[in-house]
C-alpha positions, 0 to 999 in steps of 0.5 A: 500500500505504501501510504498511497490513496486513490481519490475520484476527483471531478473537474472542480477538484472535489471528490466525485463518483466513478460514474460521473463524466470527466472524472479522474483517479488521482493517486497521492503518496505520503512522503515524510509529512507531505502528500504528493500527487504521484499520478492521474488516471482518466476514468471512463466507465460505460454503464449503458453497456451493462454490468459485465462491461463496467466490471471489466472497466473497473478491473482494468482501473484496479490493475493500473492502480498497482499496490494502492489499496485505499480508495476515496470517492464522493459516492460509490455503491453497487458494482463499483463498491463490490469490485474494489471491496473484493480486491481488498480496498479500504473504501471511503465515501467523502462527498465534495471535498478536496483531497488535501482536506482528508488524506491524513484522516483516511490514512490514520483510519486505515492504520487504526483498523489494521492495528485493531485487527492485529490486536484481535487476531493476537487474542484469538488463538484457537478461538473458533472462526466461521467456516466455509459451508459449500459454495464460495462466499457462504460461511457458517458458525454455531456460536452457542456450540463454540462458546460451550467448547470455549467458554472464554471466547467472545463473539468479537474474537470469533467474528470481527477478524472474519468480518473485517478480513474476509470477502463473503456473501452470507454468514449463518450464525446460530446463537442464544442472543444477538450480540449487542455490538452488531448494531454498533459495528455493522453500519461501519462494516457495511453489513446487515443481518436478518434474524429468525427465532428457531427455538427457546433462546435460539436464533438463526442469524444471516449476516450479509453485506449491505451493498449489492448490485 
């Protein structure tokens, strides 16, 4: 990542959407205490030609960005968000601001997320993690059983490293209650969940990304 941030910028110099006309990707790199504009890539997407074409065009953009793994746009959702998220990007939505006003904030936010994840991973040890359940992107974890076998394991230890570090489409959880931190954290993580009561003090919870095509 090398302290680089890619920003979608419109003709007025403010953040914009990848789908707007006449936008560019500006790639900034931090050297010592200063941010420098390293290069600028033109963006020309053609949504009228279908989603498959847009995916291909975004894939080419990602290839041109090299090892940059932070993207800031004025607005981003759907196929564009999914493409960058799947490629391992930290994606920020910051409307109508000039890059120099937020580059430091964005880099500090990413560094904090990475450090929080390292702390969680160091503390997990043999804590159970969600496992693949058949198809790619589909995972499962029985929290009730996992905590019966590992009484000291917390739901954050079991789930947060997975939720922050794994691309998935659906995670099924079996639990005795909904962890209270779900409602606090899921907005930031761009996740949502559906719940179903399947027995006394027994819930089936389906976790999924909120952004879809």
